C-alpha positions as a printed Julia matrix, in Angstrom:
87×3 Matrix{Float64}:
 41.98   83.77  45.24
 38.37   84.56  46.12
 37.2    88.12  45.44
 36.22   90.0   48.59
 33.6    92.71  48.23
 34.06   95.93  50.18
 31.45   97.13  52.64
 30.77  100.56  54.08
 29.39  101.21  57.52
 27.71  104.34  58.86
 26.65  104.88  62.48
 24.38  107.8   63.42
 23.36  108.23  67.03
 21.69  110.41  69.59
 21.18  109.67  73.29
 18.34  107.2   72.72
 19.07  105.3   69.51
 21.61  104.28  66.9
 20.95  104.1   63.17
 23.25  101.58  61.46
 23.61  101.52  57.68
 25.7    98.93  55.84
 26.35   99.12  52.1
 27.74   96.3   50.01
 28.29   95.9   46.27
 26.06   92.84  45.92
 23.01   93.24  43.71
 21.28   90.34  45.45
 18.45   91.01  47.89
 19.27   90.15  51.5
 17.71   86.89  52.63
 17.22   85.85  56.25
 17.8    82.18  56.94
 17.39   80.1   60.06
 20.96   78.92  60.68
 21.76   75.78  62.62
 24.92   74.89  64.56
 26.74   73.82  61.36
 25.8    76.88  59.3
 28.81   79.12  58.7
 27.05   82.11  57.13
 23.65   83.8   57.09
 23.4    85.17  60.6
 23.57   88.85  59.65
 19.87   89.51  59.17
 19.02   87.34  62.18
 21.18   89.62  64.32
 19.7    92.75  62.7
 16.12   91.53  63.13
 16.62   90.44  66.71
 18.51   93.46  68.05
 16.79   96.3   66.21
 13.53   98.14  66.66
 13.04   98.18  62.89
 15.07   97.51  59.78
 14.83   97.48  56.02
 16.99   97.61  52.91
 17.09   99.28  49.5
 19.07   99.21  46.26
 21.25  102.27  45.75
 21.07  104.37  42.6
 24.34  106.28  43.0
 26.46  103.14  43.26
 25.76   99.52  42.54
 24.72   97.43  45.49
 22.37   97.81  48.39
 22.07   99.28  51.88
 20.66   97.41  54.87
 19.73   99.7   57.75
 18.45   99.18  61.26
 17.41  101.32  64.18
 18.65  100.14  67.57
 17.12  101.52  70.77
 17.44  100.58  74.4
 13.84   99.42  74.55
 13.17   97.26  77.62
 12.73   93.6   76.75
 14.67   93.65  73.47
 17.78   92.28  75.19
 15.74   89.4   76.65
 14.4    88.52  73.17
 17.97   88.45  71.84
 19.22   86.26  74.68
 16.35   83.8   74.13
 17.12   83.47  70.41
 20.86   82.86  70.79
 20.69   80.42  73.68
């Protein structure tokens, strides 16, 4: 049986934006790839990069692993960029 790592998700919001934080136990840096139609994994950072105003990541000191965070706003034009990349 393959070991499945837990993840934790936090959502913080006001009326104009959402801050999304995702923690996982992996000590590997996140890597964005350019997936093709046959690729089964690796779309996470593509989605984060495309839909968010800004994003970054950091290793945690309290627990092993890392946090990837992104700030999502309803900025005009961002939805069009996303639709162009997924079509």
